[in-house]
C-alpha positions as a LaTeX table, in Angstrom:
\begin{tabular}{lrrr}
\hline
Residue & $x$ (\AA) & $y$ (\AA) & $z$ (\AA) \\
\hline
Met1 & 93.51 & 92.54 & 97.11 \\
Gly2 & 93.60 & 93.09 & 101.10 \\
Glu3 & 91.49 & 94.74 & 103.51 \\
Gly4 & 92.76 & 98.55 & 103.84 \\
Leu5 & 95.23 & 98.28 & 100.69 \\
Ile6 & 95.32 & 101.15 & 98.23 \\
Pro7 & 96.07 & 100.27 & 94.59 \\
Tyr8 & 99.55 & 101.63 & 93.79 \\
Thr9 & 98.44 & 104.01 & 91.26 \\
Leu10 & 95.34 & 105.34 & 93.23 \\
Thr11 & 98.31 & 105.97 & 95.94 \\
Leu12 & 100.28 & 107.78 & 93.21 \\
Trp13 & 97.31 & 109.95 & 92.31 \\
Leu14 & 96.70 & 110.58 & 96.30 \\
Ser15 & 100.07 & 111.77 & 96.82 \\
Phe16 & 99.48 & 114.70 & 94.55 \\
Asp17 & 96.27 & 115.97 & 95.23 \\
Gly18 & 96.51 & 119.12 & 93.49 \\
Arg19 & 96.17 & 121.47 & 96.43 \\
Ser20 & 98.88 & 123.78 & 97.05 \\
Ala21 & 100.93 & 124.07 & 100.84 \\
Pro22 & 100.00 & 127.42 & 102.66 \\
His23 & 103.32 & 128.74 & 101.98 \\
Ala24 & 103.43 & 127.56 & 98.60 \\
Ala25 & 101.93 & 130.92 & 97.56 \\
Arg26 & 104.46 & 132.81 & 99.04 \\
Leu27 & 107.30 & 130.76 & 97.01 \\
Arg28 & 105.63 & 131.10 & 94.02 \\
Arg29 & 105.20 & 134.94 & 94.36 \\
Asp30 & 108.72 & 135.44 & 96.24 \\
Gln31 & 110.87 & 133.00 & 93.66 \\
Thr32 & 114.43 & 133.45 & 93.06 \\
Asp33 & 116.07 & 134.67 & 89.75 \\
Val34 & 117.18 & 131.04 & 89.22 \\
Glu35 & 113.94 & 129.72 & 89.85 \\
Gln36 & 112.17 & 132.43 & 87.54 \\
Arg37 & 114.64 & 131.88 & 84.75 \\
Phe38 & 114.10 & 128.36 & 84.30 \\
Trp39 & 110.16 & 128.75 & 84.88 \\
Met40 & 110.17 & 131.04 & 81.62 \\
Ala41 & 111.81 & 128.39 & 79.89 \\
Val42 & 109.33 & 125.41 & 80.96 \\
Arg43 & 106.08 & 127.45 & 81.63 \\
Asp44 & 103.24 & 127.31 & 78.80 \\
Arg45 & 104.42 & 124.01 & 77.79 \\
Arg46 & 107.70 & 125.40 & 76.06 \\
Leu47 & 109.67 & 122.74 & 76.80 \\
Gln48 & 108.54 & 119.67 & 74.80 \\
Gly49 & 104.78 & 120.62 & 75.26 \\
Phe50 & 104.79 & 119.33 & 78.90 \\
Lys51 & 103.20 & 121.14 & 81.69 \\
Phe52 & 105.20 & 122.10 & 84.57 \\
Arg53 & 103.96 & 123.23 & 88.11 \\
Arg54 & 105.86 & 125.36 & 90.35 \\
Gln55 & 105.98 & 125.02 & 93.74 \\
Ala56 & 103.73 & 122.28 & 93.94 \\
Thr57 & 102.98 & 120.17 & 96.81 \\
Ile58 & 103.29 & 116.56 & 97.17 \\
Gly59 & 102.75 & 115.21 & 100.92 \\
Asn60 & 104.35 & 117.35 & 103.02 \\
Tyr61 & 106.83 & 118.69 & 100.72 \\
Val62 & 106.98 & 121.79 & 98.45 \\
Val63 & 108.68 & 120.98 & 95.46 \\
Asn64 & 110.13 & 124.01 & 93.03 \\
Phe65 & 108.80 & 121.81 & 89.56 \\
Leu66 & 106.76 & 119.23 & 89.11 \\
Cys67 & 105.79 & 117.68 & 85.32 \\
Val68 & 102.97 & 115.42 & 86.67 \\
Glu69 & 102.44 & 113.77 & 83.46 \\
Lys70 & 105.69 & 112.45 & 83.52 \\
Met71 & 106.29 & 112.00 & 87.36 \\
Leu72 & 109.39 & 114.41 & 87.03 \\
Val73 & 110.35 & 116.82 & 89.71 \\
Val74 & 112.75 & 119.63 & 89.06 \\
Glu75 & 114.99 & 121.18 & 92.19 \\
Leu76 & 117.02 & 123.97 & 91.90 \\
Asp77 & 119.25 & 124.32 & 95.08 \\
Gly78 & 120.98 & 126.56 & 96.74 \\
Gly79 & 123.78 & 127.00 & 99.02 \\
Gln80 & 121.03 & 125.67 & 101.82 \\
His81 & 120.52 & 122.64 & 100.49 \\
Ser82 & 122.92 & 119.34 & 100.72 \\
Glu83 & 122.44 & 115.79 & 99.19 \\
Phe84 & 122.47 & 114.65 & 103.26 \\
Ala85 & 119.55 & 116.73 & 104.11 \\
Asp86 & 117.40 & 116.18 & 101.18 \\
Ala87 & 117.83 & 112.77 & 101.31 \\
Asp88 & 114.66 & 112.10 & 103.09 \\
Arg89 & 112.41 & 114.37 & 101.18 \\
Thr90 & 113.86 & 112.64 & 97.91 \\
His91 & 113.29 & 108.81 & 99.18 \\
Phe92 & 109.83 & 110.01 & 99.82 \\
Leu93 & 109.31 & 111.54 & 96.08 \\
Glu94 & 111.23 & 108.23 & 94.92 \\
Ala95 & 108.72 & 105.97 & 96.67 \\
Arg96 & 106.09 & 107.64 & 95.20 \\
Gly97 & 107.23 & 107.24 & 91.77 \\
Tyr98 & 108.96 & 110.64 & 91.03 \\
Arg99 & 111.86 & 110.84 & 89.65 \\
Val100 & 113.74 & 113.52 & 91.07 \\
Leu101 & 116.78 & 116.06 & 89.24 \\
Arg102 & 118.75 & 118.51 & 91.22 \\
Phe103 & 120.61 & 121.00 & 89.93 \\
Trp104 & 122.77 & 123.60 & 92.01 \\
Asn105 & 121.49 & 127.15 & 91.20 \\
Asn106 & 125.15 & 127.77 & 89.63 \\
Asp107 & 124.83 & 125.01 & 87.11 \\
Val108 & 121.44 & 126.83 & 86.13 \\
Leu109 & 123.45 & 129.88 & 85.68 \\
Glu110 & 126.21 & 128.94 & 84.09 \\
Asn111 & 125.17 & 126.02 & 81.94 \\
Phe112 & 121.52 & 126.94 & 81.52 \\
Glu113 & 121.39 & 124.88 & 78.18 \\
Gly114 & 122.96 & 121.75 & 79.62 \\
Val115 & 120.70 & 122.06 & 82.30 \\
Leu116 & 117.46 & 122.09 & 79.72 \\
Arg117 & 119.00 & 119.18 & 77.96 \\
Thr118 & 119.29 & 116.80 & 80.85 \\
Val119 & 115.33 & 117.62 & 81.85 \\
Ser120 & 114.38 & 117.37 & 78.40 \\
Glu121 & 116.30 & 114.11 & 78.39 \\
Ala122 & 114.63 & 112.81 & 81.63 \\
Leu123 & 111.35 & 113.85 & 79.95 \\
Glu124 & 111.87 & 111.64 & 77.15 \\
Ala125 & 113.09 & 108.64 & 79.31 \\
Ser126 & 110.38 & 108.87 & 81.89 \\
Val127 & 107.29 & 106.53 & 81.42 \\
Ser128 & 103.87 & 108.38 & 81.32 \\
Arg129 & 101.72 & 108.69 & 84.61 \\
Arg130 & 98.96 & 107.55 & 82.34 \\
Thr131 & 99.52 & 104.58 & 80.64 \\
Arg132 & 97.84 & 104.90 & 76.96 \\
Arg133 & 95.39 & 101.76 & 76.61 \\
Pro134 & 93.16 & 101.08 & 73.63 \\
Ser135 & 89.60 & 102.46 & 73.74 \\
Pro136 & 87.02 & 99.99 & 74.27 \\
Asn137 & 84.84 & 101.55 & 72.01 \\
Pro138 & 87.48 & 102.56 & 68.82 \\
Leu139 & 86.44 & 104.55 & 66.23 \\
Pro140 & 85.36 & 102.76 & 62.61 \\
Gln141 & 87.97 & 102.45 & 60.01 \\
Ala142 & 87.21 & 104.17 & 56.72 \\
Gly143 & 85.43 & 101.68 & 54.90 \\
Glu144 & 83.48 & 99.97 & 57.84 \\
Gly145 & 80.33 & 100.62 & 59.19 \\
\hline
\end{tabular}
């Protein structure tokens, strides 16, 4: 590895450091009705047992919802958002290995089950951030020892 290069997996780890941007706490406290509805469906591992964070900081961006294990970002967008305006943000996230799902607020209000189904399918299809490797010290099988 060349001098100054950081392995890709370490770069992914560093891109989400677990700390919140200063305004993320305000965003969590002042969440919209749509965000609150989605949060109630995914909090406490309610969606397929996966942990979601809300208003999580990745780089300079605060994303609505994040499943770190599956590298999945869910954005709920109101009228202030547009595909063009969010292109840099999406590119930044995707360049770091995150899959970004965007839903309009009216999709969440009018087709909530469809939104949850789409997120569930994305969770199933996403590659886990932590790849499972065989243990270097496996437990003995029955009859061994």
